[in-house]
N, C-alpha and C positions, 0 to 999 in steps of 0.2 A: 491422601485423597487428591486427585487431579483438579486443577482449576477449571471451573466451568467456563466455556466459551460463550460470549455474547455476540450475536449477529446484529450489526447496526449499520445504518446507512451512513455514507460519507458526510452528508449534511448534518445529521444528528451527532456524529462523532466530532466534527469540527466545532459545532455550536455548544456541545456539552463535554468538552475534552476532560475537564476535571472529574466528571462523573465516571469516566472510564479509565482514569489513570491507574497504572499497575494492574490492569485487568486484561485477560486474554480476549481479544475481539477479532471478529471476522467482518470484513467490509468489501465493497466492490468499487472499483474506480478505473480511471484511465491511466496507465503506467507510462511515464516519460523518463527515459534514461539519457542523461548527457554526462557531465562530469560527476554528477550524483544522480539520485533517483527520487522521483516524487510520484505520489498517487493523487490524481486530480479527480474532481467531481465528474467532469466530462471532457470530451475531446477538445472542445472550444477553449476551456480553461487551460488545458495543457498547451495548446497552440499559442495562447496569449500569455503564457507564463504567469497566470493568476495564482500567486502563492497563497492568497487568502482563501482559496478553494482547494487547498491541497494538504497532504500530509508528507513531510519529509521522511525519506528512508535513509537518513544519513549515518546510521550505525552499521551499514553494510561494508564489508571489506572490498578491496579492489577485485579479488577473485569472484566474490558474490555479485558485484556490479556487472562483471563480464558475463556471468552466467545468466542474469536476468535480461540481458540485452535481447535474447530470443523472444521476450515478451514485450519489447519496446513498442510503443504506439498501439497498444491494444487495451481493451477492457479486460480486467483480471479481478479475481478475488484474492484477498490477502488476509492471512491470519498471523497474529503476533501479539505480544504484550505491549500496550501503549504506555509510553512515558512522556511526560511533559519536561522539556529541557530547553532552556534559553528561549522561552516564548515560542517554541516551535513544537510540533508534534513529531515524535519519532517512534518507530517500532523497534523492539529488541526481542531477543529470545525466539529462536526458531521461527523466523518469518517463512511463511509458505505462500507462494504465488502460483496461481493456476489460471490458465487461459480458459475462457468459457467456450467450449466447442459449440454450444447451441446458440451463441451470440453471433449475429450476422456480421458484427464489426470485428470479430476475432479471426485473424487470418491463420494463426499458428496455435497449436496446443502447447502450452507451457506448464510443466509440472516441476517446479523448482522448490527445494527446501534448503534454506540456509541455516547455519548453526550460529 
């Protein structure tokens, strides 16, 4: 039986991370890719590198990071299994990132599925 996906806001996910550990979740945020990737609550948090309002995507490979650069600096939805690791939040297992075409902040359509 497939794991049921929970849709949750970034704020709720960060505030209640233990509740969602090892569960498949879908959330929305602002993607910022540099040496690694992070999903932030909003654009301002990303610009100010406010890691307290972000989820690290540090389980992605170099190739996966390169692929999601097309979605950099955009609001996206992301789906994956949440894991707590070293006091940070990370996604693992088939992360899917999608640009929201209806979102006025989204310049590109990004449909990326990592393994």
